[in-house]
MIDOSE-1310 file (N, C-alpha, C; in nm, 2 decimals, decimal comma, always signed):
residues 123
mehg	-1,13/-1,97/+0,77/-1,15/-1,90/+0,85/-1,03/-1,79/+0,86; -1,08/-1,61/+0,84/-0,95/-1,56/+0,88/-1,00/-1,53/+1,05; -0,84/-1,49/+1,04/-0,81/-1,45/+1,25/-0,85/-1,31/+1,23; -0,80/-1,24/+1,32/-0,81/-1,14/+1,37/-0,82/-1,13/+1,49
iagt	-0,77/-0,98/+1,60/-0,76/-0,98/+1,75/-0,84/-0,91/+1,78; -0,95/-1,00/+1,94/-1,07/-0,97/+1,96/-1,13/-0,99/+1,89; -1,18/-1,14/+1,85/-1,30/-1,17/+1,74/-1,29/-1,03/+1,63; -1,24/-1,03/+1,59/-1,27/-0,96/+1,44/-1,19/-1,00/+1,34
tgrd	-1,27/-1,00/+1,22/-1,19/-1,06/+1,10/-1,04/-1,01/+1,10; -0,98/-0,98/+0,96/-0,87/-0,95/+0,93/-0,97/-0,81/+0,82; -1,12/-0,92/+0,73/-1,17/-0,82/+0,71/-1,23/-0,69/+0,79; -1,29/-0,71/+0,84/-1,34/-0,61/+0,94/-1,20/-0,50/+0,98
rlhv	-1,07/-0,50/+1,00/-0,97/-0,42/+1,03/-0,97/-0,37/+0,92; -0,95/-0,46/+0,77/-0,87/-0,33/+0,63/-0,99/-0,41/+0,54; -0,99/-0,29/+0,48/-1,08/-0,29/+0,34/-0,97/-0,17/+0,25; -0,96/-0,27/+0,16/-0,94/-0,20/+0,00/-0,94/-0,16/-0,12
avrr	-1,02/-0,01/-0,14/-1,03/-0,01/-0,30/-0,93/+0,04/-0,37; -0,95/-0,05/-0,48/-0,86/-0,03/-0,65/-0,90/+0,05/-0,74; -0,88/+0,12/-0,79/-0,95/+0,19/-0,93/-0,81/+0,21/-1,00; -0,82/+0,23/-1,11/-0,76/+0,22/-1,28/-0,81/+0,32/-1,27
qaea	-0,65/+0,40/-1,35/-0,69/+0,54/-1,48/-0,54/+0,47/-1,54; -0,58/+0,48/-1,66/-0,49/+0,48/-1,79/-0,42/+0,34/-1,71; -0,28/+0,33/-1,74/-0,16/+0,24/-1,71/-0,16/+0,25/-1,56; -0,21/+0,30/-1,41/-0,16/+0,36/-1,29/-0,30/+0,26/-1,21
avvt	-0,27/+0,20/-1,13/-0,35/+0,20/-1,01/-0,35/+0,23/-0,90; -0,46/+0,29/-0,80/-0,46/+0,39/-0,67/-0,52/+0,24/-0,62; -0,46/+0,22/-0,51/-0,48/+0,10/-0,42/-0,50/+0,16/-0,33; -0,60/+0,18/-0,22/-0,61/+0,26/-0,12/-0,71/+0,09/+0,05
page	-0,62/+0,16/+0,09/-0,59/+0,06/+0,23/-0,68/+0,16/+0,31; -0,78/+0,10/+0,38/-0,86/+0,14/+0,50/-0,88/+0,07/+0,63; -0,81/+0,12/+0,72/-0,79/+0,08/+0,87/-0,60/+0,02/+0,92; -0,64/-0,09/+0,95/-0,51/-0,18/+0,98/-0,39/-0,23/+0,88
ldhh	-0,28/-0,23/+0,86/-0,23/-0,32/+0,76/-0,08/-0,40/+0,86; -0,12/-0,48/+0,95/-0,04/-0,57/+0,98/+0,01/-0,76/+0,99; +0,00/-0,79/+1,05/+0,04/-0,94/+1,05/-0,07/-1,07/+1,01; -0,22/-0,95/+1,07/-0,34/-1,03/+1,06/-0,44/-0,99/+0,90
tadl	-0,35/-0,87/+0,87/-0,42/-0,83/+0,75/-0,40/-0,82/+0,62; -0,26/-0,83/+0,65/-0,18/-0,82/+0,51/-0,20/-0,87/+0,39; -0,23/-0,98/+0,40/-0,28/-1,05/+0,25/-0,35/-1,01/+0,18; -0,49/-0,87/+0,27/-0,57/-0,86/+0,23/-0,55/-0,74/+0,17
lrap	-0,41/-0,68/+0,15/-0,37/-0,60/+0,02/-0,25/-0,62/-0,05; -0,16/-0,78/-0,03/-0,07/-0,85/-0,05/-0,17/-0,84/-0,22; -0,30/-0,89/-0,23/-0,36/-1,02/-0,34/-0,42/-0,92/-0,41; -0,43/-0,77/-0,40/-0,46/-0,66/-0,47/-0,35/-0,61/-0,55
ledc	-0,29/-0,56/-0,47/-0,12/-0,52/-0,50/-0,08/-0,65/-0,66; -0,09/-0,80/-0,63/-0,06/-0,83/-0,71/-0,13/-0,86/-0,85; -0,21/-0,82/-0,78/-0,35/-0,85/-0,91/-0,33/-0,74/-1,03; -0,27/-0,58/-1,00/-0,24/-0,49/-1,07/-0,11/-0,51/-1,14
veag	+0,00/-0,58/-1,05/+0,16/-0,58/-1,18/+0,06/-0,70/-1,30; +0,05/-0,84/-1,24/-0,04/-0,93/-1,33/-0,10/-0,81/-1,44; -0,20/-0,71/-1,44/-0,27/-0,67/-1,49/-0,19/-0,58/-1,59; -0,09/-0,58/-1,56/-0,02/-0,46/-1,65/+0,01/-0,33/-1,62
ctkl	-0,04/-0,26/-1,46/-0,01/-0,21/-1,46/+0,15/-0,16/-1,42; +0,16/+0,01/-1,46/+0,30/+0,03/-1,48/+0,40/+0,12/-1,33; +0,24/+0,19/-1,26/+0,24/+0,26/-1,16/+0,18/+0,24/-1,12; +0,23/+0,22/-0,98/+0,14/+0,19/-0,86/+0,16/+0,32/-0,78
vvdc	+0,02/+0,34/-0,75/+0,00/+0,46/-0,62/-0,06/+0,41/-0,48; +0,00/+0,38/-0,37/-0,08/+0,35/-0,27/-0,09/+0,50/-0,19; -0,25/+0,49/-0,20/-0,33/+0,57/-0,12/-0,34/+0,53/+0,09; -0,26/+0,61/+0,14/-0,25/+0,58/+0,27/-0,31/+0,65/+0,37
srld	-0,38/+0,83/+0,30/-0,48/+0,92/+0,30/-0,56/+0,83/+0,44; -0,61/+0,75/+0,41/-0,69/+0,65/+0,52/-0,68/+0,54/+0,62; -0,54/+0,50/+0,58/-0,44/+0,40/+0,70/-0,39/+0,46/+0,80; -0,41/+0,31/+0,86/-0,47/+0,43/+1,03/-0,32/+0,39/+1,10
fcds	-0,30/+0,21/+1,03/-0,13/+0,16/+1,14/-0,10/+0,06/+1,04; +0,01/+0,03/+1,06/+0,12/+0,00/+0,94/+0,19/-0,12/+0,99; +0,23/-0,23/+1,05/+0,34/-0,27/+1,17/+0,44/-0,34/+0,99; +0,58/-0,41/+1,07/+0,68/-0,40/+0,97/+0,66/-0,51/+0,90
tgln	+0,55/-0,61/+0,92/+0,49/-0,72/+0,82/+0,35/-0,65/+0,62; +0,26/-0,55/+0,72/+0,23/-0,44/+0,65/+0,35/-0,41/+0,52; +0,46/-0,33/+0,61/+0,58/-0,27/+0,53/+0,59/-0,36/+0,43; +0,66/-0,48/+0,45/+0,68/-0,57/+0,40/+0,61/-0,60/+0,28
vllg	+0,47/-0,65/+0,32/+0,37/-0,63/+0,17/+0,43/-0,49/+0,11; +0,43/-0,38/+0,12/+0,45/-0,29/+0,06/+0,59/-0,33/+0,00; +0,75/-0,33/+0,07/+0,82/-0,33/+0,00/+0,89/-0,48/-0,17; +0,72/-0,55/-0,10/+0,79/-0,67/-0,16/+0,74/-0,63/-0,29
arlk	+0,61/-0,53/-0,31/+0,48/-0,42/-0,40/+0,63/-0,39/-0,52; +0,76/-0,30/-0,44/+0,77/-0,26/-0,48/+0,90/-0,28/-0,58; +0,91/-0,41/-0,57/+1,02/-0,52/-0,60/+0,96/-0,55/-0,77; +0,87/-0,64/-0,73/+0,81/-0,63/-0,84/+0,76/-0,57/-0,99
yesa	+0,69/-0,43/-0,88/+0,65/-0,29/-0,99/+0,81/-0,32/-1,04; +0,94/-0,31/-1,06/+1,03/-0,23/-1,07/+1,08/-0,35/-1,14; +1,07/-0,47/-1,11/+1,07/-0,56/-1,22/+1,00/-0,58/-1,31; +0,91/-0,52/-1,32/+0,81/-0,52/-1,40/+0,86/-0,38/-1,47
ggav	+0,91/-0,30/-1,46/+0,99/-0,14/-1,52/+0,86/-0,09/-1,48; +0,75/-0,09/-1,39/+0,68/+0,01/-1,30/+0,78/+0,10/-1,19; +0,64/+0,14/-1,11/+0,67/+0,14/-1,02/+0,58/+0,18/-0,90; +0,61/+0,22/-0,77/+0,56/+0,23/-0,67/+0,52/+0,38/-0,61
hlag	+0,43/+0,41/-0,55/+0,45/+0,57/-0,54/+0,36/+0,55/-0,38; +0,42/+0,58/-0,26/+0,27/+0,65/-0,19/+0,25/+0,81/-0,10; +0,14/+0,79/-0,13/+0,03/+0,91/-0,07/+0,01/+0,94/+0,02; +0,01/+1,05/+0,11/-0,10/+1,05/+0,20/-0,10/+1,04/+0,31
mqpa	+0,00/+0,99/+0,39/+0,08/+0,93/+0,46/+0,06/+1,00/+0,59; -0,07/+0,92/+0,73/-0,06/+0,96/+0,85/+0,04/+0,98/+0,90; +0,06/+1,07/+0,99/+0,17/+1,07/+1,04/+0,24/+0,92/+1,13; +0,14/+0,87/+1,20/+0,23/+0,80/+1,26/+0,26/+0,65/+1,21
varv	+0,16/+0,61/+1,04/+0,26/+0,49/+0,95/+0,41/+0,59/+0,89; +0,35/+0,75/+0,85/+0,50/+0,75/+0,78/+0,59/+0,79/+0,89; +0,58/+0,74/+1,02/+0,69/+0,75/+1,14/+0,73/+0,59/+1,09; +0,68/+0,48/+1,12/+0,69/+0,35/+1,08/+0,83/+0,33/+0,98
feit	+0,85/+0,45/+0,87/+0,94/+0,47/+0,72/+1,01/+0,52/+0,76; +0,98/+0,63/+0,85/+1,10/+0,65/+0,87/+1,24/+0,60/+0,97; +1,15/+0,51/+1,03/+1,17/+0,47/+1,18/+1,34/+0,31/+1,14; +1,23/+0,26/+0,97/+1,33/+0,16/+0,93/+1,38/+0,24/+0,81
gaea	+1,43/+0,36/+0,78/+1,46/+0,34/+0,61/+1,38/+0,38/+0,53; +1,28/+0,26/+0,54/+1,17/+0,25/+0,43/+1,18/+0,38/+0,32; +1,17/+0,52/+0,40/+1,08/+0,66/+0,31/+1,20/+0,65/+0,23; +1,37/+0,59/+0,21/+1,43/+0,61/+0,15/+1,39/+0,60/+0,00
vfsi	+1,28/+0,44/-0,02/+1,30/+0,35/-0,11/+1,19/+0,37/-0,23; +1,05/+0,46/-0,15/+0,94/+0,44/-0,17/+0,99/+0,61/-0,24; +0,88/+0,68/-0,38/+0,82/+0,79/-0,38/+0,72/+0,81/-0,28; +0,77/+0,90/-0,22/+0,64/+0,90/-0,10/+0,60/+1,12/-0,16
hdtv	+0,45/+1,11/-0,16/+0,39/+1,26/-0,21/+0,30/+1,28/-0,13; +0,24/+1,37/-0,15/+0,15/+1,43/+0,00/+0,07/+1,37/-0,11; +0,03/+1,39/-0,22/-0,17/+1,36/-0,21/-0,14/+1,26/-0,34; -0,25/+1,17/-0,34/-0,29/+1,07/-0,50/-0,25/+1,14/-0,62
deal	-0,32/+1,28/-0,63/-0,31/+1,35/-0,73/-0,13/+1,39/-0,76; -0,07/+1,37/-0,65/+0,08/+1,45/-0,64/+0,21/+1,33/-0,71; +0,13/+1,22/-0,68/+0,15/+1,09/-0,70/+0,14/+1,04/-0,88; +0,00/+1,05/-0,91/-0,07/+1,03/-1,05/+0,09/+1,13/-1,14
sgk	+0,04/+1,29/-1,09/+0,09/+1,34/-1,19/+0,25/+1,33/-1,21; +0,29/+1,27/-1,13/+0,51/+1,29/-1,07/+0,53/+1,38/-1,07; +0,51/+1,46/-0,98/+0,53/+1,56/-0,90/+0,59/+1,60/-0,82
């Protein structure tokens, strides 16, 4: 059984959608990315790199919250993709999530785009 806060499970607080587009994968987490929900995002990120995706775009437009555990999941995915010759791009970051990346300096190691389309096109 998954554990969450205030009687909710991680699955109640974070939903993850994945779609493939050529060699790219667009992963859209929706909700709160934290200690209780991180594994719900980690698994599809790892599945995509193992499936041969060379570009991962994380659509953050529906992500309401991200703590250090969530940030570590994204940093870990970045390392795996880069070691496989790929790249991780973040798109559509909400202000609260962008602030976490600013404070930690993580924004310097990711390609950050305003939209998923920009991330996919590499602009």
